[in-house]
C-alpha positions in Angstrom: -5.9 16.2 9.7 -6.1 13.3 12.4 -3.6 13.0 15.4 -1.0 10.6 14.5 0.4 8.3 17.5 3.9 6.5 16.8 4.8 3.4 18.6 8.6 3.3 19.3 10.6 0.9 21.3 13.6 -1.8 21.0 13.1 -4.7 18.7 10.7 -7.4 19.9 8.8 -5.7 22.6 5.4 -6.3 21.0 4.7 -3.0 18.9 3.4 -4.7 15.9 0.9 -6.7 18.0 -0.3 -3.6 19.6 -0.5 -2.0 16.4 -2.7 -4.9 15.1 -5.0 -4.5 18.3 -5.5 -0.8 17.8 -6.0 -1.1 13.9 -8.4 -3.8 14.7 -7.1 -6.1 12.0 -4.0 -8.1 11.3 -2.0 -5.4 9.3 1.7 -5.4 10.9 3.7 -8.5 10.5 3.9 -10.2 13.8 7.1 -12.7 14.3 9.1 -14.1 17.0 12.3 -12.7 15.0 13.5 -9.3 16.2 13.4 -6.7 13.7 10.5 -7.8 11.5 9.0 -4.6 11.1 11.5 -2.3 9.0 9.5 0.2 7.4 6.6 2.6 9.0 3.5 1.1 8.8 0.2 3.2 8.8 -3.4 2.7 10.0 -6.3 4.4 11.2 -7.7 3.8 14.7 -10.6 5.0 16.7 -11.6 5.4 20.3 -14.6 6.4 21.9 -15.5 8.2 18.7 -12.2 9.8 18.2 -10.3 8.8 15.2 -6.4 9.1 14.7 -3.7 7.5 12.8 -1.2 5.0 14.2 2.4 4.3 12.8 4.2 0.9 13.7 8.0 1.4 13.4 11.0 -0.7 13.0 12.8 -1.6 16.6 15.4 0.9 17.6 18.3 -1.3 18.5 21.2 0.8 19.9 23.2 -2.5 21.0 23.8 -3.1 17.0 26.6 -0.6 17.1 28.4 -2.5 20.0 28.1 -5.7 18.2 25.5 -7.1 20.5 22.2 -6.7 18.5 19.3 -8.7 18.8 18.3 -8.4 15.3 18.1 -11.1 12.8 21.0 -11.0 10.3 18.7 -10.4 7.8 17.7 -6.9 9.7 20.8 -5.9 11.4 22.4 -4.4 8.3 19.3 -2.1 8.0 19.8 -0.7 11.8 20.8 3.1 10.8 18.0 3.1 8.4 15.5 1.8 10.6 16.7 4.5 13.2 16.1 7.1 10.6 12.7 5.6 9.8 11.8 5.9 13.6 13.0 9.3 13.8 10.7 10.5 10.9 7.8 9.1 12.4 8.4 10.7 15.8 8.6 13.9 13.9 5.5 13.4 12.2 3.4 12.3 15.3 1.4 14.3 18.0 1.8 11.4 20.4 4.3 8.6 21.1 3.9 5.0 22.8 7.1 4.0 24.1 6.9 0.5 24.5 8.9 -2.1 26.6 8.6 -5.3 27.9 7.5 -6.1 31.5 9.1 -9.8 31.2 12.3 -8.5 30.6 12.6 -5.2 32.9 14.6 -2.3 32.1 17.3 -3.1 29.9 20.1 -0.7 28.7 18.5 -0.7 25.1 15.3 0.7 26.8 17.6 3.4 28.4 19.0 4.4 25.1 15.6 4.7 23.5 14.3 6.8 26.2 17.2 9.3 25.5 16.4 9.0 21.9 13.0 9.9 22.5 13.9 12.8 24.9 16.4 14.2 22.3 13.6 14.6 19.6 11.0 16.3 22.2 10.5 19.7 21.9 9.2 22.2 24.4 5.9 23.9 22.6 3.9 26.3 24.5 5.4 25.1 27.9 5.0 21.4 27.2 6.9 18.9 25.8 5.9 17.7 22.4 5.0 15.1 21.3 4.2 13.8 24.7 5.4 10.2 25.5 3.4 7.4 27.1 5.3 4.6 28.6 3.8 1.3 27.8 4.7 -1.7 29.6 3.6 -4.6 27.2 3.4 -8.1 28.0 2.0 -7.7 31.5 0.0 -10.8 31.4 0.0 -11.7 34.8 -0.5 -9.8 38.4 3.1 -10.4 39.1 4.4 -8.8 35.8 2.1 -5.8 36.3 3.7 -5.2 39.6 7.0 -5.1 37.7 5.9 -2.4 35.7 6.8 0.1 38.5 10.5 -0.6 37.8 10.0 1.2 34.8 9.8 4.7 36.4 13.6 4.4 36.2 13.6 5.6 32.7 12.3 8.9 33.5 9.3 8.8 31.2 6.5 9.2 33.4 3.9 6.7 34.7 4.2 3.3 33.0 0.9 1.7 31.8 1.1 -1.9 32.4 -0.8 -3.5 29.3 -0.9 -6.7 27.2 -1.5 -6.3 23.6 -1.9 -9.9 23.0 -4.9 -10.1 25.3 -6.1 -6.6 25.3 -6.0 -5.9 29.3 -5.1 -2.3 30.3 -5.4 -0.9 26.8 -8.9 1.0 27.8 -7.1 3.2 30.1 -4.0 3.8 27.9 -6.4 4.9 25.1 -8.5 7.3 27.5 -5.3 9.2 28.3 -3.8 9.1 24.9 -6.9 10.6 23.4 -7.1 13.0 26.2 -3.8 14.4 25.2 -4.6 14.9 21.5 -4.5 18.7 20.5 -7.6 20.2 19.3 -8.3 19.0 15.9 -10.5 20.3 13.1 -13.3 17.7 11.9 -11.6 15.3 9.6 -12.8 15.5 6.1 -13.5 12.1 4.3 -10.5 11.0 2.1 -11.1 11.5 -1.2 -7.5 11.1 -2.3 -6.6 9.1 -5.4 -5.0 5.7 -4.2 -2.1 4.5 -6.3 -0.5 1.3 -5.5 3.5 0.7 -6.6 3.5 -3.3 -7.3 5.9 -5.5 -8.9 8.1 -8.4 -8.1 11.0 -8.0 -5.6 13.5 -5.6 -6.3 12.4 -3.7 -9.4 12.7 -0.3 -7.8 9.3 0.3 -6.2 10.6 1.9 -3.2 13.3 4.0 -5.3 10.4 5.2 -7.5 8.2 6.1 -4.3 11.3 8.1 -2.9 11.6 9.9 -6.0 7.8 10.7 -6.3 7.6 12.0 -2.8 11.0 13.4 -2.7 12.0 12.4 0.6 13.5 8.9 2.0 10.1 7.6 2.9 10.9 3.9 2.5 14.2 1.9 3.1 15.9 1.5 -0.3 18.2 -1.5 -0.7 19.7 -3.5 -3.7 18.7 -6.7 -2.0 15.0 -8.3 -3.1 12.5 -8.2 -0.2 13.7 -5.2 1.7 10.1 -3.7 1.9 7.8 -6.2 3.7 4.9 -4.2 4.7 2.2 -1.8 2.6 3.0 1.9 3.5 0.9 4.7 2.6 2.2 8.3 1.9 -0.1 11.2 1.4 1.1 13.8 -0.9 -0.4 16.6 -3.1 0.2 16.9 -6.7 -1.0 19.9 -8.8 -3.7 20.3 -6.0 -5.0 16.9 -6.3 -4.7 14.6 -3.0 -2.7 11.4 -3.6 -2.3 8.3 -1.4 0.9 6.5 -2.8 0.9 2.9 -1.3 4.1 0.8 -1.5 4.0 -2.8 -1.0 6.3 -5.3 -0.6 7.6 -7.5 -4.0 5.2 -10.1 -5.1 7.3 -13.4 -5.5 5.9 -16.5 -7.5 3.9 -18.7 -5.4 6.5 -21.5 -5.5 9.1 -19.2 -3.9 6.9 -17.3 -1.5 8.9 -18.2 2.0 6.7 -19.0 4.8 6.1 -17.1 7.8 7.0 -13.0 7.2 7.1 -13.1 3.6 3.7 -14.8 3.1 2.0 -12.3 5.1 3.6 -9.4 3.1 2.3 -10.9 -0.2 -1.2 -10.9 1.3 -0.7 -7.5 2.3 0.5 -6.6 -1.3 -2.8 -8.0 -3.0 -4.9 -6.1 -0.3 -3.2 -3.0 -1.2 -4.2 -3.5 -5.0 -7.6 -4.1 -3.8 -7.9 -0.7 -2.0 -6.1 1.1 -5.0 -7.8 2.9 -7.6 -4.6 2.7 -9.8 -1.9 0.1 -9.8 1.6 1.1 -10.9 3.1 -2.1 -12.2 6.9 -1.7 -12.0 9.0 -4.0 -14.0 12.7 -4.4 -14.7 13.8 -3.4 -18.0 17.0 -5.2 -17.6 15.2 -8.4 -17.1 12.9 -10.2 -19.5 9.3 -10.0 -18.9 8.7 -12.9 -16.6 5.7 -15.0 -15.7 5.8 -13.1 -12.1 5.0 -9.8 -13.8 2.0 -11.3 -15.9 0.7 -12.9 -12.7 0.8 -9.7 -11.0 -0.8 -7.9 -13.9 -3.5 -10.7 -13.8 -4.0 -9.8 -10.2 -4.7 -6.4 -11.0 -7.2 -7.2 -13.8 -8.9 -9.7 -11.5 -9.4 -7.0 -8.8 -10.9 -4.6 -11.8 -8.3 -1.9 -10.9 -6.8 0.5 -13.2 -3.1 0.3 -14.2 0.0 1.7 -15.6 3.0 -0.4 -16.5 6.1 1.4 -15.4 9.3 0.2 -17.0 12.1 1.1 -14.5 15.9 1.1 -14.8 15.7 2.3 -18.2 18.9 3.9 -18.0 20.7 0.8 -17.7 19.6 -0.3 -21.3 21.8 0.2 -24.4 19.6 1.7 -26.9 19.1 2.6 -30.6 16.2 4.0 -32.6 13.9 1.1 -32.4 14.8 -0.1 -28.7 11.8 1.5 -27.1 9.4 0.3 -29.9 10.8 -3.3 -29.6 10.5 -3.6 -25.8 6.9 -2.1 -26.1 6.0 -4.7 -28.3 7.4 -7.5 -26.2 5.7 -6.3 -23.1 2.4 -5.9 -25.6 2.7 -9.7 -26.2 3.3 -11.0 -22.7 0.5 -8.5 -21.6 -2.0 -9.0 -24.3 -4.9 -9.3 -22.0 -4.1 -5.7 -20.8 -3.6 -4.0 -24.2 -5.2 -0.8 -22.9 -2.7 -0.1 -20.5 -0.1 2.7 -21.1 3.5 2.3 -20.6 6.3 4.7 -19.2 9.9 4.2 -19.6 11.7 5.7 -16.6 14.8 5.6 -14.5 14.0 5.9 -10.5 17.8 6.1 -10.1 18.4 9.3 -12.5 14.8 10.6 -12.3 14.6 10.1 -16.1 10.6 10.7 -17.0 9.8 10.2 -13.5 7.8 13.3 -13.8 5.4 11.5 -16.4 4.2 8.9 -13.7 1.6 10.8 -11.7 0.1 12.8 -14.4 -0.2 9.4 -16.4 -1.9 8.0 -13.4 -4.2 10.6 -12.8 -5.3 10.4 -16.6 -5.9 7.1 -16.1 -8.0 7.5 -12.9 -10.0 10.2 -14.8 -10.6 7.5 -17.5 -12.0 5.2 -14.8 -14.7 7.9 -13.7 -15.7 8.6 -17.3 -19.2 7.9 -18.6 -20.8 7.4 -21.9 -24.1 8.8 -22.5 -26.8 6.2 -23.5 -27.3 7.5 -26.9 -23.8 7.3 -27.8 -23.6 3.7 -26.4 -26.2 2.4 -28.4 -25.0 3.8 -31.6 -21.6 1.9 -30.9 -23.7 -1.0 -30.2 -25.6 -0.9 -33.5 -22.5 -0.2 -35.3 -21.0 -3.3 -33.8 -23.7 -5.6 -34.8 -23.7 -4.1 -38.4 -20.0 -4.8 -38.6 -20.0 -8.4 -37.1 -23.2 -10.1 -36.5 -23.8 -11.5 -32.9 -23.1 -15.2 -32.5 -25.8 -17.9 -32.7 -26.5 -21.6 -31.0 -28.7 -24.3 -32.0 -30.8 -21.8 -34.7 -31.2 -18.9 -32.0 -28.8 -15.7 -32.6 -28.0 -13.2 -30.0 -30.0 -10.2 -30.3 -28.7 -6.7 -28.7 -31.6 -4.4 -27.8 -30.2 -1.6 -26.0 -27.4 -0.8 -23.5 -26.5 1.8 -20.8 -23.4 2.6 -18.5 -24.8 1.7 -14.9 -21.6 2.5 -13.1 -18.2 4.0 -13.1 -15.3 2.8 -11.0 -14.7 0.5 -13.2 -16.9 1.3 -16.3 -19.8 -1.2 -16.2 -22.3 -1.4 -19.4 -25.3 -3.4 -19.0 -26.7 -4.7 -22.5 -30.1 -6.1 -22.6 -30.5 -8.9 -24.9 -32.8 -11.7 -25.8 -30.8 -14.5 -24.0 -27.6 -13.8 -22.1 -26.4 -17.7 -22.7 -26.1 -16.9 -26.2 -23.4 -14.2 -25.5 -19.7 -15.9 -26.1 -17.0 -14.3 -24.2 -15.3 -13.5 -27.6 -18.1 -11.3 -28.7 -18.3 -9.6 -25.2 -14.5 -8.7 -26.0 -15.4 -7.6 -29.5 -18.0 -5.4 -27.9 -15.4 -4.0 -25.6 -12.9 -3.1 -28.3 -15.6 -1.3 -30.3 -16.4 1.0 -27.0 -12.7 1.4 -26.9 -12.4 2.7 -30.5 -14.5 5.8 -29.4 -14.0 6.0 -25.8 -10.4 4.6 -25.0 -10.8 4.1 -21.1 -7.0 4.3 -21.2 -5.7 1.9 -18.5 -8.9 0.7 -17.3 -10.7 -2.6 -17.4 -14.2 -2.2 -18.7 -17.1 -4.8 -17.6 -19.8 -5.6 -20.4 -22.7 -7.7 -18.7 -25.5 -9.1 -20.7 -28.9 -9.2 -19.3 -32.1 -10.7 -20.6 -35.0 -8.2 -21.4 -38.2 -9.1 -19.9 
């Protein structure tokens, strides 16, 4: 396992800016509104050849309990949950970066956070673990760097004045952070199955994730839009390593608010890009909406495998035909993804949640399946016998032979006389003929025509 570094501090001290600098890309949302980062956010970083994970956390704001919170109204109601998230991050970390603001000086909130960290440190082999590095951020000038000495008052050791915005001082900090890591075995390549939970806001993605993981990994709230960042959670299921990616709810384009939520949607789309299988979570109590079909379209455009998870099934009044009727409605609305399996669950009660991961892993197996060349060509010949290839201006498309050139997703190269004669409807027909014998459940497949020399 790679070492884990947690970034902890009160709101708006620049934790997310430092997180982005260490990650080397814009992962955490940076906004002037305190309290933007609510859930933990995980990414990989590297310094001098040493790889480690970094966790960004929501700001710990002790003043919220005295009615003087600096958090935005939207985030203030989550203060206790944010604190719990930070405690979990601290427990999981090997090193803590305690971030403070040089321009603000030592504040009562900083003192409270320092006490919080001391309470969560444990003495292991004569040393306090995890070790805490006091990072004085926003030290963008010589005068502010001089003020860093004021932070000795916190009793957390030597201050490290840095500017996460400009990168000054981060090298010395990282030298000492890396040197403090416990001895680690060589990290193996991440071969886990990546499963992303996607869907419009407030369909129960975070509740489902917590059911799958078995702990309160992300904040769950009935208010739409609570989860803003994509969060990776690593688990094992029957010996299979899995990375679950929870994402912010994807709203219709016309209803995406500027600023914070815009970047959350971009991140959700990136989560789809790096997933193997996407769990498209929809709300059984609501009609299938354009939002649901748009998200399904995003999954298809990225050539990702998918499972449609119909959540809140416990809230539906049912008779003998309810599930069949709802299945038919979904199939009509998602007719471009007829190969995708459906699972009806209740994340609230746990009903059929135990079917979600087995189905996702089955879909991943299908994604990696390969058809022998001989079998594929028998399918293509049978397809031509059933339905003659299209023709244009007196010339007919001729299929010579085909082969599967790759998996993930399955891709078939069919050698023909003239690819321009291959209408998309015939390519869809060929795809359906392949699926009759090799279903490739939940997985899109590509059929590519190539002119034979």
